[in-house]
Backbone bond lengths (Angstrom), bond angles and torsions (degrees), N, CA, C in turn:
res aa  C-N    CA-C-N  psi(-1)  N-CA   C-N-CA  omega(-1)  CA-C   N-CA-C  phi
1 M - - - 1.427 - - 1.513 112.54 -
2 A 1.323 115.45 -24.31 1.451 119.31 -177.93 1.517 111.60 -72.71
3 G 1.292 119.12 -17.62 1.446 122.25 -177.14 1.530 113.54 -89.84
4 R 1.298 119.41 5.92 1.469 122.03 -177.54 1.533 110.79 -79.23
5 K 1.346 118.44 130.47 1.464 123.44 -178.39 1.527 109.96 -108.02
6 Q 1.337 115.99 144.26 1.464 122.32 174.22 1.528 108.50 -87.70
7 S 1.305 116.09 136.42 1.459 120.80 178.39 1.530 109.44 -87.57
8 P 1.339 118.31 134.18 1.465 120.94 178.83 1.535 112.88 -76.07
9 L 1.293 118.02 -1.12 1.463 121.67 -178.76 1.526 112.22 -60.85
10 G 1.298 119.16 -36.42 1.470 122.78 177.91 1.519 112.01 -64.02
11 F 1.342 116.29 -40.97 1.470 119.57 178.37 1.527 111.32 -66.94
12 Y 1.313 116.64 -39.20 1.466 120.27 176.91 1.528 111.26 -62.67
13 T 1.296 117.10 -41.96 1.462 121.41 179.97 1.525 110.59 -63.47
14 I 1.321 116.95 -45.72 1.470 120.80 178.55 1.530 110.14 -65.06
15 G 1.306 117.87 -39.50 1.468 121.80 179.23 1.525 111.95 -63.86
16 I 1.311 116.71 -43.84 1.474 120.41 179.27 1.527 110.53 -66.30
17 A 1.331 117.00 -41.84 1.470 120.44 177.47 1.528 110.49 -61.99
18 A 1.331 118.13 -42.53 1.467 122.01 178.26 1.525 110.70 -64.07
19 L 1.327 117.11 -38.93 1.463 120.98 178.40 1.526 110.92 -63.63
20 F 1.325 117.78 -45.31 1.464 120.95 177.52 1.533 111.33 -64.03
21 L 1.314 117.67 -39.74 1.460 121.39 178.85 1.531 110.69 -64.93
22 A 1.330 117.79 -42.77 1.473 121.09 177.40 1.533 110.42 -63.43
23 G 1.333 117.03 -42.31 1.463 120.42 176.83 1.515 112.30 -61.55
24 F 1.321 116.44 -40.62 1.467 120.80 178.46 1.529 110.42 -62.68
25 F 1.337 117.95 -45.26 1.465 120.91 179.96 1.527 111.39 -64.74
26 L 1.320 117.63 -39.43 1.463 120.38 176.40 1.526 111.34 -64.12
27 L 1.309 116.68 -41.16 1.457 120.84 178.06 1.527 110.98 -62.17
28 V 1.318 117.32 -43.17 1.471 121.24 178.28 1.524 110.02 -64.11
29 M 1.328 117.80 -43.88 1.471 121.07 -179.47 1.524 111.41 -62.41
30 F 1.329 117.02 -48.99 1.461 119.77 -179.65 1.526 111.61 -66.91
31 G 1.301 118.35 -35.81 1.463 121.58 177.13 1.517 111.73 -64.93
32 A 1.332 116.93 -42.80 1.467 120.52 178.73 1.526 110.80 -65.30
33 Q 1.321 116.93 -40.64 1.471 120.67 178.21 1.529 110.54 -64.22
34 N 1.316 116.70 -43.54 1.460 120.88 178.68 1.524 110.94 -62.61
35 Y 1.320 117.74 -42.27 1.461 122.10 178.70 1.532 110.17 -64.01
36 R 1.313 117.98 -43.41 1.468 121.94 179.48 1.532 110.50 -60.79
37 N 1.330 117.50 -43.75 1.468 120.89 178.67 1.525 111.67 -65.43
38 T 1.312 117.23 -38.41 1.462 121.10 178.74 1.528 110.91 -64.50
39 V 1.315 117.26 -45.29 1.465 121.31 179.72 1.525 110.85 -65.64
40 A 1.329 118.23 -39.85 1.465 121.19 178.12 1.533 110.34 -62.64
41 G 1.314 117.53 -42.74 1.459 121.05 177.35 1.519 112.11 -64.07
42 Q 1.315 116.39 -39.68 1.458 120.39 178.29 1.525 111.14 -65.10
43 N 1.325 117.26 -41.20 1.473 120.46 178.20 1.518 111.73 -64.51
44 E 1.326 118.13 -41.03 1.460 120.94 176.83 1.528 111.10 -63.79
45 N 1.311 116.73 -39.82 1.460 121.14 178.16 1.519 110.49 -63.31
46 M 1.319 117.53 -43.22 1.467 120.70 179.71 1.526 111.19 -65.96
47 K 1.339 117.30 -38.64 1.463 120.26 178.21 1.518 110.95 -63.86
48 S 1.325 116.82 -42.98 1.457 119.66 -178.36 1.527 111.62 -69.00
49 R 1.315 117.56 -32.70 1.462 120.43 -179.83 1.517 112.65 -81.36
50 A 1.324 118.15 -18.85 1.461 121.36 -175.72 1.522 111.81 -63.24
51 L 1.318 118.13 -40.02 1.452 121.79 -178.22 1.527 111.49 -63.11
52 L 1.318 116.33 -49.77 1.462 119.97 179.80 1.523 111.51 -68.23
53 S 1.312 117.26 -34.74 1.465 120.51 177.98 1.515 111.13 -65.00
54 Y 1.325 116.48 -39.38 1.467 120.07 179.17 1.525 110.72 -63.73
55 I 1.336 116.40 -47.04 1.467 120.12 179.80 1.520 110.17 -61.42
56 S 1.317 116.58 -43.77 1.463 121.17 179.15 1.525 111.24 -60.70
57 T 1.316 117.18 -42.98 1.464 121.26 -179.00 1.520 111.40 -66.06
58 V 1.325 117.20 -42.82 1.467 120.82 -179.70 1.524 110.61 -64.11
59 V 1.331 116.29 -44.90 1.468 119.22 -179.65 1.522 110.68 -62.97
60 K 1.320 117.20 -43.25 1.465 119.88 179.76 1.528 111.80 -66.48
61 A 1.322 117.18 -34.73 1.466 120.50 -178.71 1.528 112.16 -68.75
62 Y 1.325 117.42 -35.41 1.468 121.24 -176.63 1.515 112.89 -105.21
63 D 1.304 117.96 18.14 1.457 122.57 -175.36 1.526 110.77 -75.47
64 T 1.325 114.75 86.11 1.466 121.49 174.03 1.527 107.62 -124.16
65 K 1.293 116.78 172.45 1.455 120.74 -175.61 1.527 110.95 -59.61
66 D 1.319 115.85 127.22 1.461 125.30 177.95 1.529 113.84 59.29
67 A 1.323 117.98 24.73 1.471 120.54 -179.86 1.522 112.48 -90.85
68 I 1.311 118.29 -27.80 1.465 122.30 -175.15 1.523 108.96 -101.28
69 N 1.334 116.56 118.97 1.459 121.78 179.97 1.521 110.13 -134.11
70 V 1.313 115.74 152.98 1.456 122.33 173.77 1.522 106.83 -117.64
71 E 1.337 115.82 125.75 1.459 120.63 -179.56 1.516 109.48 -129.95
72 D 1.324 115.24 150.50 1.459 120.96 173.10 1.522 108.16 -90.20
73 S 1.322 115.98 138.82 1.459 120.99 -179.99 1.518 108.91 -140.02
74 E 1.307 116.20 -176.57 1.465 120.46 178.24 1.526 111.45 -66.39
75 F 1.334 117.41 -16.55 1.456 122.71 179.19 1.524 112.27 -98.90
76 G 1.302 117.83 8.23 1.461 122.09 -176.69 1.521 109.57 99.23
77 Q 1.309 115.69 -153.80 1.456 119.44 -179.75 1.531 110.09 -71.68
78 M 1.311 114.15 141.67 1.450 120.62 -177.35 1.526 108.59 -130.30
79 L 1.330 115.69 129.20 1.460 121.27 175.77 1.518 107.37 -88.03
80 M 1.318 116.73 115.94 1.466 123.07 -177.79 1.524 108.38 -105.64
81 I 1.321 115.96 122.88 1.460 121.54 -179.60 1.521 107.71 -122.17
82 S 1.333 116.04 105.68 1.463 121.50 -176.97 1.522 110.90 -73.12
83 D 1.318 114.84 143.39 1.458 122.01 179.56 1.525 109.20 -101.22
84 G 1.307 115.82 71.76 1.459 121.16 177.37 1.516 112.12 62.63
85 D 1.330 115.51 -138.74 1.461 121.70 -178.09 1.522 112.61 -96.11
86 T 1.312 118.71 14.58 1.461 121.78 -176.29 1.519 113.01 -76.18
87 G 1.317 118.11 -19.91 1.453 121.52 -176.09 1.514 112.75 86.44
88 Y 1.329 116.81 0.70 1.459 121.03 178.18 1.518 109.99 -97.89
89 T 1.328 114.86 153.39 1.452 121.10 -176.11 1.528 110.12 -139.75
90 L 1.307 115.02 139.10 1.460 121.27 170.42 1.517 106.29 -91.14
91 R 1.333 116.14 120.57 1.466 121.13 -178.13 1.522 109.00 -112.75
92 I 1.311 115.84 127.82 1.468 121.99 177.37 1.521 107.22 -117.21
93 Y 1.343 115.61 124.66 1.452 120.71 -177.65 1.526 109.61 -155.67
94 R 1.337 115.17 168.84 1.460 120.88 -178.88 1.518 109.45 -99.42
95 F 1.344 115.33 134.94 1.451 122.07 177.05 1.527 108.55 -143.18
96 E 1.333 116.84 120.33 1.461 123.15 179.18 1.537 112.30 51.82
97 D 1.308 116.51 53.06 1.467 123.65 177.96 1.523 113.63 61.14
98 K 1.318 116.83 23.00 1.462 121.55 174.91 1.516 107.99 -128.87
99 L 1.311 115.17 143.36 1.452 120.37 173.88 1.523 106.60 -91.33
100 V 1.324 116.19 122.95 1.465 120.93 -175.89 1.519 109.89 -123.80
101 E 1.326 114.40 162.39 1.458 120.00 175.71 1.519 108.04 -138.07
102 D 1.318 114.74 143.96 1.457 119.12 170.35 1.520 109.06 -137.42
103 Y 1.295 114.31 154.76 1.456 122.13 -177.90 1.513 106.52 -123.47
104 A 1.324 115.84 112.18 1.460 119.88 -176.40 1.522 109.25 -155.76
105 S 1.309 113.99 175.45 1.458 119.62 175.78 1.519 108.68 -62.62
106 R 1.307 115.42 144.87 1.465 120.24 -179.21 1.523 111.41 -61.32
107 K 1.325 116.79 -26.37 1.468 121.46 -177.73 1.524 112.82 -78.03
108 V 1.325 117.97 -19.27 1.464 122.47 -178.17 1.519 108.90 -84.98
109 P 1.346 118.32 132.75 1.467 119.32 178.38 1.530 111.07 -68.00
110 P 1.317 117.19 154.75 1.472 120.28 179.33 1.532 111.44 -61.95
111 N 1.320 115.44 143.57 1.460 121.77 177.62 1.526 108.17 -125.66
112 P 1.333 117.76 88.81 1.471 120.13 -173.99 1.524 113.97 -65.38
113 E 1.328 118.27 -23.93 1.463 119.96 179.12 1.523 111.65 -66.51
114 K 1.322 117.26 -28.76 1.465 121.38 -179.47 1.523 112.85 -102.64
115 A 1.321 116.37 1.12 1.465 120.57 -178.12 1.524 110.47 -77.69
116 N 1.317 115.71 156.34 1.469 122.05 176.93 1.522 109.78 -82.44
117 V 1.319 116.04 133.69 1.464 121.12 178.52 1.524 108.77 -82.29
118 I 1.324 115.54 125.17 1.464 121.40 177.44 1.523 110.24 -88.10
119 G 1.330 115.72 -44.60 1.460 120.17 -178.18 1.514 110.51 -175.52
120 V 1.304 115.85 179.39 1.464 122.13 -178.63 1.529 108.45 -102.94
121 T 1.327 115.47 128.34 1.464 121.09 176.38 1.520 108.91 -159.69
122 K 1.315 116.35 143.36 1.461 120.55 176.07 1.518 110.89 -95.26
123 R 1.321 115.77 -7.97 1.463 120.21 -177.62 1.517 109.20 -129.59
124 F 1.323 115.23 132.18 1.464 121.69 172.24 1.517 106.98 -147.98
125 D 1.311 115.36 97.27 1.457 121.99 -178.85 1.519 109.24 -119.81
126 L 1.306 114.90 139.26 1.460 121.76 178.68 1.522 108.07 -119.09
127 E 1.318 115.91 137.75 1.459 120.10 -177.92 1.515 109.57 -142.58
128 R 1.295 114.77 127.36 1.462 119.83 174.36 1.520 107.22 -88.86
129 T 1.334 115.61 113.87 1.460 119.47 -175.62 1.519 112.52 -93.20
130 S 1.307 117.95 -19.47 1.464 121.87 175.10 1.526 107.76 -161.20
131 E 1.307 115.75 -173.70 1.465 121.52 -177.76 1.522 112.91 -54.28
132 D 1.325 116.34 -39.25 1.457 119.23 -174.94 1.530 113.51 -125.45
133 M 1.336 117.48 23.19 1.467 121.37 179.77 1.523 110.06 -121.28
134 L 1.325 115.05 135.33 1.455 122.17 176.19 1.521 107.80 -126.87
135 S 1.319 116.66 127.81 1.465 121.46 177.16 1.521 108.59 -108.13
136 V 1.338 115.67 134.75 1.456 122.56 178.79 1.522 107.49 -118.91
137 F 1.341 116.21 128.60 1.459 122.01 -178.66 1.528 109.28 -119.39
138 T 1.336 116.43 129.65 1.459 122.83 174.67 1.525 107.92 -135.05
139 D 1.341 115.78 -178.92 1.465 119.55 176.11 1.521 111.24 -62.19
140 S 1.323 116.86 -27.22 1.463 121.78 -177.57 1.515 113.02 -77.82
141 G 1.308 117.36 -13.68 1.459 120.68 -177.48 1.519 110.06 136.51
142 S 1.299 115.61 -150.45 1.462 119.74 -178.38 1.523 109.82 -141.28
143 V 1.320 113.89 160.03 1.455 120.54 175.92 1.523 107.37 -141.36
144 R 1.316 114.90 139.02 1.473 120.78 175.51 1.504 108.12 -104.98
145 L 1.316 115.66 128.38 1.461 121.18 -176.97 1.519 109.63 -114.67
146 H 1.299 115.34 130.03 1.457 121.41 176.35 1.517 107.99 -93.80
147 L 1.331 116.56 116.07 1.454 121.10 179.82 1.517 108.27 -82.65
148 R 1.292 115.69 118.15 1.470 120.95 -174.70 1.514 113.03 -85.65
149 S 1.307 117.57 -10.31 1.461 120.37 -170.80 1.525 113.07 -94.99
150 E 1.267 117.05 66.43 1.462 123.71 175.26 1.525 111.74 53.18
151 G 1.322 115.72 45.34 1.458 119.74 176.48 1.498 114.18 88.61
152 G 1.306 119.02 -10.91 1.459 120.85 -179.40 1.509 110.95 61.70
153 G 1.281 116.46 -164.62 1.454 120.67 179.57 1.505 111.73 -115.54
154 V 1.315 117.04 21.27 1.459 120.33 -175.28 1.505 110.20 -70.75
């Protein structure tokens, strides 16, 4: 019985299995981290695009003749979108690093404390680049809008 030898083959098999298992766990960990970073980047991208997308959608929805105007106010530049012949206007402007909108009679002064917050931005600039083009600039970037309604009222 004293002459019996242990074969190292069992230790090699366990070692190789442990190596593959460790590699598998590392692969899962790095894959999960990569997926988490990708989703976080996608969410940030969607948040930054949401502000410009909202402005673009509103302008396109109300794009009728002489409905879209840009005016200077005590809050800086203000995007004025008239609601037909009702005398009411949707006003989009920046107040305290937030982009806000209010819907009221054109004769009533803006009330930013009661306005709806669209998003956070330190920049809101409007520029008419041609007869029927309006450019909107925010911290998230810029968007160029083609006014289809005979030049709009910009």
